C-alpha positions in Angstrom: 93.6 -65.8 83.8 95.0 -62.8 82.4 97.5 -60.5 84.0 95.1 -57.7 84.6 92.7 -60.1 86.4 95.2 -61.5 88.5 96.4 -58.1 89.9 93.0 -57.2 90.6 92.2 -60.4 92.8 95.5 -59.7 94.6 93.9 -56.3 95.3 90.8 -57.9 96.8 93.0 -60.1 99.0 94.3 -57.3 100.7 91.1 -55.7 101.5 88.6 -56.5 104.3 85.9 -58.8 103.4 82.9 -56.1 103.4 85.3 -53.5 101.3 86.0 -56.2 98.8 82.1 -57.3 98.3 81.3 -53.5 98.0 83.9 -52.9 95.3 83.3 -56.2 93.5 79.4 -54.6 93.3 80.3 -51.5 91.9 82.7 -52.5 89.4 80.1 -55.3 88.2 77.3 -52.5 87.6 79.8 -50.2 85.8 80.7 -52.9 83.4 77.0 -53.7 82.7 76.2 -50.2 82.0 79.1 -50.5 79.3 77.7 -53.6 77.5 75.7 -52.8 74.4 72.1 -52.7 74.8 71.5 -55.5 72.4 73.8 -57.9 74.5 71.9 -56.9 77.7 68.7 -57.7 76.1 69.8 -61.0 75.2 71.2 -62.1 78.5 67.7 -60.8 80.0 65.6 -63.2 77.5 67.0 -66.3 79.2 66.1 -64.8 82.7 62.4 -64.1 82.3 59.8 -64.6 79.6 57.8 -61.5 78.8 54.6 -61.3 76.3 55.8 -57.7 75.1 58.1 -57.7 72.2 61.7 -57.4 73.0 62.4 -54.7 70.8 60.1 -52.5 72.4 61.5 -53.2 75.6 65.1 -52.7 74.7 65.0 -49.7 72.7 62.0 -47.6 74.7 63.3 -44.6 76.2 62.3 -43.0 79.4 60.3 -39.6 78.7 62.2 -36.6 78.6 61.7 -33.9 81.4 59.7 -31.2 80.4 61.6 -27.7 79.6 60.5 -24.8 81.6 58.1 -23.0 79.6 59.4 -19.9 77.6 58.2 -16.2 78.5 57.3 -14.6 75.7 57.8 -10.6 75.6 55.6 -8.4 73.4 57.2 -7.4 70.2 59.1 -3.7 70.5 56.5 -1.2 68.8 58.9 0.6 66.4 57.8 3.9 65.3 57.1 4.7 61.8 59.5 7.7 61.7 62.2 7.4 64.3 62.8 10.8 65.7 66.4 12.8 65.8 66.7 14.2 69.3 69.2 16.9 69.7 69.3 20.2 71.6 68.4 23.0 69.1 70.2 25.7 70.9 73.6 23.9 70.2 72.9 23.6 66.6 74.4 26.9 65.7 77.7 25.4 67.1 77.9 22.7 65.0 80.4 23.1 61.8 78.7 23.5 58.4 78.9 19.7 57.3 77.4 18.8 60.5 74.4 21.1 60.2 73.9 19.8 56.5 73.8 16.1 58.0 71.6 17.2 60.7 69.4 18.9 58.1 69.0 15.7 56.1 68.4 13.5 59.3 65.5 15.6 59.8 64.1 15.3 56.2 64.4 11.6 56.3 62.6 11.4 59.7 59.8 13.9 58.5 60.6 16.6 61.5 59.3 19.4 59.8 59.7 22.3 62.5 63.1 21.0 63.4 64.1 21.2 59.4 62.4 24.3 59.1 64.5 25.6 62.0 67.7 23.9 60.6 67.0 25.6 57.1 66.7 28.9 58.7 70.2 28.4 60.4 71.8 27.3 56.8 70.2 30.2 55.0 71.6 32.7 57.7 75.1 31.1 57.1 74.8 30.9 53.5 74.9 27.2 53.5 71.6 26.6 51.3 73.8 26.4 48.4 75.2 22.9 49.4 71.9 21.4 49.6 71.0 19.1 46.7 68.1 19.1 44.6 66.3 16.3 46.2 66.7 17.7 49.7 65.0 20.8 48.4 62.1 18.7 46.8 62.0 16.5 50.2 61.7 19.7 52.2 59.2 21.4 49.9 56.9 18.2 50.2 57.3 18.2 53.8 56.2 21.8 54.4 52.7 20.7 52.8 51.9 19.3 56.1 50.7 23.1 56.9 51.2 25.2 54.1 49.2 28.2 55.8 52.1 28.3 58.4 54.9 27.5 55.9 54.2 29.6 53.4 57.0 31.8 53.2 59.5 29.0 53.8 57.8 27.1 50.5 58.2 30.2 48.4 61.6 30.5 49.6 62.7 26.8 48.6 61.3 27.4 45.2 62.9 30.5 44.9 66.5 28.8 45.6 65.6 26.0 43.4 65.5 28.3 40.7 68.5 30.2 41.9 70.8 27.2 42.1 69.8 26.4 38.4 67.3 23.8 39.0 63.9 23.6 37.7 60.6 22.8 39.7 59.0 19.5 38.6 55.3 19.7 37.1 54.0 17.9 40.4 55.6 21.0 42.5 54.0 23.6 40.4 50.5 22.0 40.4 50.8 21.5 44.2 51.6 25.1 44.3 48.7 26.0 42.5 46.4 24.0 45.0 48.2 26.0 47.8 47.1 29.1 46.3 43.5 28.4 46.5 44.1 28.1 50.4 46.0 31.4 50.4 43.6 33.0 47.7 46.6 34.1 45.7 45.4 34.4 42.0 48.6 36.2 41.1 51.1 33.5 42.3 48.7 30.7 41.0 48.6 32.5 37.6 52.5 32.9 37.3 52.8 28.9 38.2 50.2 28.1 35.7 51.9 30.2 33.1 55.1 28.6 33.8 53.4 25.2 33.0 52.4 26.0 29.8 55.5 27.7 28.5 57.5 24.8 29.6 55.0 22.5 28.1 55.4 20.2 30.9 51.8 18.9 30.8 48.9 20.2 33.0 47.1 18.1 35.2 43.3 18.2 35.7 43.9 19.4 39.3 45.6 22.3 38.4 42.7 23.5 36.0 40.3 22.9 38.6 42.5 25.3 41.3 42.8 27.7 38.5 38.7 27.9 37.9 38.0 28.0 41.7 40.3 30.9 42.2 38.5 32.9 39.2 35.3 31.9 40.5 36.0 33.4 44.0 37.5 36.6 42.4 35.8 39.6 43.1 36.7 41.6 39.6 34.9 41.0 36.3 38.2 40.7 34.4 39.1 38.0 36.7 35.7 36.2 36.0 36.2 36.7 32.2 39.8 35.2 32.2 38.2 32.1 34.0 35.6 31.8 31.2 38.4 32.0 28.8 40.3 29.3 30.6 37.2 27.0 30.3 36.9 27.7 26.5 40.4 26.9 26.0 40.2 23.7 27.7 37.1 22.7 25.6 38.9 23.8 22.3 42.2 22.0 22.9 40.5 18.7 24.3 42.1 18.9 27.7 41.1 16.5 30.4 37.9 17.4 32.5 36.3 16.2 35.1 32.9 16.9 37.1 34.5 19.1 39.2 35.7 21.3 36.4 32.2 21.7 34.9 31.0 22.5 38.4 33.5 25.4 38.6 32.7 26.7 35.2 29.0 27.0 36.1 30.0 29.3 39.1 32.0 31.6 36.6 29.2 31.8 33.9 26.6 32.2 36.4 28.6 35.1 37.8 28.7 36.6 34.4 25.1 36.0 34.0 25.6 33.8 30.9 22.8 31.5 31.9 22.7 29.7 28.6 26.2 28.5 29.0 25.5 27.6 32.3 22.5 25.3 31.1 24.8 23.8 28.5 27.4 22.8 30.7 24.7 21.4 33.1 23.3 19.5 30.3 26.7 18.0 29.2 27.4 17.3 32.7 24.3 15.2 33.3 24.9 13.1 30.0 28.7 12.5 31.0 27.5 11.2 34.4 24.9 8.8 33.0 27.6 7.3 30.5 30.5 7.2 33.2 28.9 6.3 36.4 29.2 2.4 35.9 33.0 2.9 35.3 34.9 2.2 38.6 37.1 5.0 37.7 34.4 7.8 38.8 33.6 6.2 42.1 35.0 9.4 43.7 33.0 11.6 41.5 30.4 14.2 42.7 27.0 12.6 43.1 24.0 13.6 41.4 22.6 15.5 44.0 25.9 17.5 44.5 25.6 18.5 40.5 21.8 19.3 41.0 22.8 21.6 44.0 25.7 23.4 42.0 23.2 23.9 39.1 20.4 25.2 41.3 23.1 27.5 43.0 24.2 28.9 39.5 20.8 29.8 38.7 20.3 31.7 41.7 23.5 33.4 41.4 22.7 34.4 37.7 19.5 35.7 38.8 17.4 33.1 36.9 15.1 32.8 39.8 12.0 31.5 38.0 14.1 28.8 36.3 15.4 27.8 39.9 12.2 27.5 41.1 11.0 25.3 38.3 14.1 23.3 38.6 13.4 22.7 42.2 10.2 21.4 41.4 11.8 18.5 39.8 13.1 17.2 42.7 10.0 15.5 43.4 9.7 13.4 40.6 10.6 9.8 40.8 14.5 9.3 41.8 14.7 12.8 43.3 15.5 13.5 47.0 11.9 14.8 47.6 10.1 11.9 46.0 8.1 10.0 48.1 7.9 10.6 51.8 10.6 10.7 54.6 13.9 12.0 54.5 16.6 11.4 51.8 20.0 12.5 51.4 19.5 15.2 54.3 22.8 16.8 53.8 22.3 17.5 50.1 18.6 18.5 51.2 19.9 21.0 53.6 22.1 22.8 51.1 19.2 23.0 48.4 17.0 24.7 50.9 20.0 26.9 51.8 20.2 28.1 48.2 16.4 28.5 48.0 16.6 30.7 51.1 19.4 32.6 49.7 17.1 33.5 46.5 14.2 34.4 48.7 16.5 36.8 50.8 17.9 38.2 47.3 14.1 38.7 46.2 12.9 40.0 49.6 10.1 37.3 49.7 9.5 36.4 53.1 6.3 34.6 52.3 8.1 32.1 49.9 10.7 31.6 52.5 8.3 30.8 55.0 6.6 28.0 52.7 10.1 26.9 52.2 11.0 26.8 55.9 7.8 25.0 56.6 8.5 22.2 53.9 12.0 21.2 55.3 10.6 21.0 59.1 7.8 18.8 57.8 10.0 16.5 56.0 12.0 16.0 59.3 15.1 18.2 58.4 17.0 19.4 61.2 18.2 22.7 60.2 21.8 23.8 60.9 23.5 27.0 61.9 23.4 28.2 58.3 20.0 27.7 57.8 18.7 29.3 61.0 20.9 32.2 60.1 19.7 32.7 56.7 16.0 32.7 57.9 16.7 34.8 60.7 18.2 37.6 58.4 15.1 37.2 55.8 12.4 38.0 58.6 14.7 41.2 59.8 14.6 42.4 56.1 10.7 41.6 56.2 10.6 44.2 59.2 9.9 41.4 61.6 12.7 41.9 64.3 10.5 40.3 67.0 10.0 37.0 65.1 13.5 36.9 64.2 14.3 37.2 67.8 12.0 34.3 68.5 13.6 31.8 66.0 17.1 33.1 67.4 16.1 31.9 70.7 14.8 28.7 69.2 17.9 28.1 67.3 20.1 28.6 70.3 18.0 25.7 72.2 17.6 23.4 69.4 21.3 23.3 68.0 22.3 23.7 70.9 24.5 26.9 70.6 26.6 27.0 74.1 28.2 30.4 75.1 31.4 31.3 73.7 30.9 28.8 70.8 31.2 29.4 66.8 27.2 28.7 66.6 26.3 31.3 68.8 28.7 33.9 67.4 27.2 33.2 63.7 23.6 33.2 65.2 24.3 36.6 66.6 25.6 38.1 63.6 22.7 36.9 61.9 20.2 38.8 64.4 22.3 41.7 64.1 21.9 41.6 60.5 18.2 41.4 61.1 18.1 44.3 63.5 20.1 46.3 60.9 17.7 45.6 58.0 14.9 46.2 60.3 16.0 49.6 61.1 16.1 49.1 64.8 19.4 50.8 65.7 19.2 50.6 69.5 18.8 46.8 69.4 21.6 46.6 67.1 23.9 48.9 68.9 23.2 47.0 72.3 24.2 43.5 70.4 27.1 45.0 68.6 28.6 46.2 71.9 28.3 42.7 73.4 29.8 41.1 70.5 32.7 43.8 70.5 33.3 43.0 74.6 33.5 39.5 74.1 35.8 39.6 71.2 37.9 42.1 73.0 38.0 39.9 76.1 39.0 36.8 74.0 41.8 38.7 72.0 39.8 38.2 68.6 38.7 40.7 66.1 35.2 41.2 65.5 33.7 39.4 62.5 33.5 41.8 59.5 30.0 40.4 58.8 29.0 42.1 62.3 30.9 45.3 61.3 29.3 45.4 58.0 25.5 45.0 59.5 26.2 48.1 62.2 27.2 50.2 59.3 24.4 49.4 57.2 22.3 50.1 60.3 23.6 53.5 60.9 23.3 54.0 56.7 19.5 53.2 57.1 19.0 55.4 59.9 20.7 58.4 58.0 23.7 58.4 60.3 27.0 58.5 58.2 28.8 59.9 61.0 28.2 56.9 63.1 28.8 54.6 60.1 32.2 55.9 59.5 33.1 56.1 63.1 32.3 52.1 63.3 34.5 51.6 60.4 37.4 53.5 62.1 37.0 51.7 65.2 37.1 48.3 63.7 39.8 48.9 61.2 42.3 51.4 62.6 44.9 52.4 60.0 48.1 51.2 59.9 50.6 53.9 58.6 53.5 51.6 58.3 51.8 48.9 56.1 49.7 50.6 53.6 49.1 47.2 51.8 47.6 46.1 55.0 44.8 48.9 55.0 44.1 47.8 51.4 43.0 44.3 52.2 40.4 45.4 54.5 38.0 45.0 51.9 35.7 48.1 53.1 36.9 51.7 52.2 35.7 55.1 53.5 34.6 55.9 49.9 32.5 52.5 49.7 30.4 53.7 52.4 29.8 57.1 51.3 28.8 55.6 48.0 26.6 53.2 49.9 25.1 56.1 51.7 24.1 58.3 48.6 22.7 55.0 47.0 20.4 54.6 49.8 19.6 58.3 50.3 19.9 60.1 47.1 18.1 62.9 48.2 20.7 63.6 51.2 24.3 64.5 50.4 26.7 63.6 52.8 28.6 66.0 54.9 
C-alpha cells in the first residue's frame, strides 16, 4: 500500500466506527464523480444489461432549466426633430458666440419661432454679419412654413445675403416669386424675375406661371399687356411650358378681349393633352374638365357669350360630363354652372339662369354657397327680392349655414346685393346694420362686398350723401399712413363717378 493509503487507514482507526463508515462513503462518491464518464459507463456495463445503446445513456444530458422570460419594452419614440429647450428671456444675456451657436441649433432642429426671435436679437447686436451663407439659406427656407407671417423677415434675409457679398440662388428667387403670388406683390416679383433674366440663371416653368398669375389678377391694362408680352416671349424663345401656363395665358388674353388668341391657345392645349396624357410625367397635369372650364371662363370674361353657350352644349356629347344620365365630376360641373350663372348675371338674363339652375338640380348636383349666392344676386337684379329671400332661406337650411359661420356671412352678403340691385333700400339698410353689428361684436371688419352693395343701394336711390357716409364709416381715413388709404381700393372720386354714370341727368352736390 502506498504511503497516502497507510496514512488514511491510520486516520480511520482513530475515528469511531460510525464516523469512519460515513467518511468512507463520502470519499468514494466524490472519487466516482472525478472518474471519466466513459470509465463509469464501462463499469456499469458489467452490472446490468440494457436494450438502450450505451452511447445514448452515457452522453445524454439532463434538460437545462428554462430561463425566465425576458420582458420586452417598446422601442422609444424618437422625434424627427429634437427640440432645443431654453428660456428665451435669457438669450440676451449670452455671449455673441453662444447666440450664434444657439441660432445654428434652432435652424438644425427646425424651430422657426425660436430662430426668428434669435435672429432679431442678432440683428440688434449687429451679429448677423457672422452668419454664414448656408445659415441664411436654411433660415430662408425655414421661413417658408408661413410666408405670410414671416414676410418681413424673409425680405430682410435676402437683403442681408446681398449686403454681405452673397447672391441668392435661382431656387430662392423662384420661391420668392411664388410667395409674391400669395402677397399679391407684382412689383417685388417683377424685380426677382428680372434678376433671374439678367444673370441668366435659368427660369423654371413655375416662375413663369407665377408671373402670369400675377399679371392675370392685376387691375390695370398695362399689367395685362405685360403678361401677354411675357407669353409671346415664352412662345418665341421656346421656353418650357405646361398646361397651367396656357390656362394663365387664356385668362390674360380673355381680359384683353383677344378672343382669337384664346381659341388658339385652347386648341393647342387640347392637342398637347391628347399627345402627352399617356406619359407618366403628366399624371399631375390638369384634367380635361379643368381645361374646359378654364376655356369656358375665358369666353365669358371676354364677352363671347354666344360662343360660351355653344361650347357648353358640347358637354352633352359622348365623353362629356353631361353625357348620359346621372352625375359625373360634380366638382367640375359645379364650377361650370357657376361660370354660366356669372354670364347670366352679366347679361341680366334671369330666365336663362333659371334654366341652368333647373338643369343642375335635375342632375342631382347639390349647389354650394357660391352657386346659391350667384343665383340670389341674379334674382335681385331681376327685381325679385322676395324670390331671392326664399332661395336664401332654402340655402341656409340645406347647406346648412350655422349662425356665425362663413357660409352664412357669404349668403347674407349675396342677399344684401340682391336688395341693392332690386332697389329695396330699407331691407338693405336693415340687413347691413345687422352685419355691421355682428362684425363689431367679433372685432372683425365688415366685408368689402357688403360695403360696395350698400353704396350701390344708396346710389340707385339717388342718395349720394348716404353712399359717401357709408364709405367714410367703413374706411376711416388714416392720417398717419397715406399708403394705407390708397389700399382701400374704393375712393371718394370713384363713388361720385359711379353716381354720375347711373344718374347722368343729376349732378352731385
